[in-house]
N, C-alpha and C positions, 0 to 999 in steps of 0.2 A: 503494499499499500503506499502511495507516495506522500511526501511530507504535506501536501496540500488537501488531503484527504481525511474524512472523520468517519470512524465505522459505528453504525447503530445496531445493536444486537438485542432482540425483544425475544421473548420466550413466553407462549401462551400457557393457559391454566391446564391443569392436568386433565380435568373434565372434557377439556375441548381438544384432548390427545396432543397437547402442547402446542396446537396450530394456534395462530395470532387472528381473532376474528377482525374482520374489515373495519369497523368504526374505530378498534382501538389503534390499528394499523395507521390508520390515515390520520388519526388525531396526534399520535406522536411523530408523524414526519411533519405536519403543520407547525407542531409546537417546537421541533427542532429547528424548523426553518426560522421560526420568528426570533429564536434564541441566536442562530447565527447571525441573521440580519443586524440585530442590535449588540452582538460582540463586536461585529463587522464595523459599526459606526463607531463603537467606542476605539476600537484599535487605530483607524485611518481618520476619523472625525467627521466621516461619513461613509454611508452604504456605498461600498465599491465593488462588492463581488456578487456574482450569481451563482448559483449552485446546480451540479449535475450529478444524475446516478450513474455511476461507473462500475458499480457491480451489485448485484440482487441474488440472493440465496433463499431459498425455502426450506432447505434442510436444517433439522431442528437444532440450534434455534434460530429463528428468521435473521438474517444479516443484510444489511443496506449500506453500501459504501457510498459517500457523498463527497464530491470533489469541489472545493471552491474556485472559482473561475473568476479572478480580477478582470474588472471592465475597464481598468486605467494601468498604463505603465509604470513600474517601479513600485507595485503594490505587493507586499508580502503575504500571499494567502494563507501560509502555515501560521502565521501569528493569529488568523482568526479562529482556526479548528484548535490550535493549542490553547488559545485563550477561554475557550468553552470548556476543554478537560479541566484546565486550571483553576476555574472560576468554581465549578463543580465541585472538585476536591477540595478547594478551601472551604467552601461553605459546609460541606460534611464535616470537616474538622472545627467548624464553630469559628473559621476566621473570615468573615464577610468581607472582601475587597471594598474598598471606599466607593470604586466606580459602579458598584451594584445598587441602583436605585428601586424603587417600589416598581418601576414600570418592569425592569429586566426580571426581578423577583416573581412576578406575577407570571411571567412567560415561563420561568422555571419551574413553577408551581406547576403550570399546565403539563409541563413535560414529566413530571414526577407523578401527576395524577392518574389514579389506577393501578399503579404499581402494588401487587398483592392482592389485588382484586380483578379486575378486567384482563391484566396480563401478571404473569408469575415474576417476571424479572426484565430489568431493562438496564444496559449499559452504553457507554460510548467509549472509543478509543483514538488516540491519535499518536502514530509512531507507536512507541512500546509504551506508552501510559494509558491505563484506563481509569474511566471515572463510573462508579457504580450508584445508581440512583435508587436509593431505598428507605427504610424508614427513617434511618438517621439523616438522610438529606432533606426528606421532605419536613422533619420535625424541625429543623434548622432554619429552611425556608419559610415556615409558618411563624417560627418566633420573630424573623427578621421582619416580616410584613406588617407584625403588629407593634413594631417601635414608632412611635409618634413623638413629635415636638408639639408644645403649644405655648401660644403666646397672644397678649391682648394687641390688636389691630385693625384695620379698617380695609374692605374690598369695593372697588368700584366697578359696576357694569350694569347691563340690562337685566331685569328681574323678570323671570319666564319659569313655567313648569311649577306654579304653587299648587298645594295639595292641602287643603284644609279639611278634607275626609277624616271623621272619626278623630279630630284634633291633632292629625300627623303633624299639620302646621310646618312644612317646608317649603321651599323653593330653591331654584337654582340662578344663580348670577353668572352670566357670561360676559368676562371681562373684555376690553377691547385689545390688551395685550397680557401675555401670560398665559395663566390655566385656561384652557378650553372652557370649562366650567368649575363653579364652587357651589357644593351642596351648602345648604343654610337650614337651620332649625330655628325657629323664633317662638317667644313665649306668647300665652293667649293675649297679654295687654299690648301687643303690636299687631293685633289683627287686621284693623284698620289700615294702619300704616302699609302693611303688605300688601292688602287688597289694592291699595291706591297706587302701589308702584308696579303693578303689573304691565310689562311691556314697555316700561319708562327706565331711564338711566338712574340709577340710585346709589348710595352709599351706605355700606352698613357697618357698624363697629360691634366687635365682639370677640370670643375666644377663638383663635384660628389655629386649625390642627395642621400639621404638615407630616406628610408620610415621609419614611425613610428616604433621604438623598434628594427630596423634591425642593424646588426653590420657590413655588408657589403653593398657597394653601389649598388643601383639597376639601376643607368644610369650615363651617362657622357657627357657633353657637351664638345666634345675634342678640345684642344688647339694645340697639337703637337703630331704626331705619331713617335715613334722611332721602326724600324723593325730589330729584331736581325737576325743576320746570321744563315742560317742553319747549322747543325752540320758538313756535308761534306765538309763545306767550311772554317771550323774553322782550325787553324793549329795544326798540330800533334807535339808531342814532338821531334822528328826528324826534324821537321821544323825549331824548335827554336834551336836545338844544334849548337853552334857555333856562334850565330847570334851576339854576343857582345864579341868577343874574347879579347877586351883589357879592360873590364869591371874590371878586377882585379888590374889594372896598372902594376907594378913590381913585386907584390907578385904572390906566387903561389895560388892556390885556396884554399888550404888546410892553407896558413898563412892568407889570406883575411878573411876565415871563423873564424879563431882563433882570428883575431883583432875584428871582430863584437862582438864575444862572450866577449873578455875583456870590450868593451864598455856597453854591456848589465849589467854585473856584477858589473861596476864601481859605 
């Protein structure tokens, strides 16, 4: 097996004569593809590789060899496949790498899902190093996924997807930049403010929760909601013209500005 290839080995359940059921086989290939893509992006700063199956064997256990194919010159494809093996083994040992965030952990969780139930065993190898995905790996992933940081802060964005059925009292905020959406829970006392903010830009203050490695909050326990006015309700320049006619006192506008400039230069 070449340095730019990774081998996936799956063994089915005894009750299935160790054959791998099609849904489980497809799920594992899809999960591995997503993990490869994200590790590739971590290694190169962006996704630069495609993947092709270069060997496939049904003999127990089922084996698939996948080769990384860089789409740009100068890319070391072996870094991606070795990165997958190294990441899995470090997680199994309880040493979660700093670059493994919530998103990658979720994909790794999908890779390990069903081991011991829908399939008997699953392992990956690159070169002469093997990574086994089992109970210890899955337990470490679950533990890392539960890690959260909280702080008080605010989030701005458009309020949508409100749910007040059975006192759920939740909505999503869709910021203009940052997270794609932030899930929010609010107390009954903010019911009217939440209703008034639907489909409008708002700012919410509260306790922000950050998942492991995430730059933007995933949820907010809301303490207050400020609903911004819609654009058509904002005053125009013509509305503001002449609103403070005595602002310059006895000075002309030119003299008032000249005095300001003199103060700035002093």
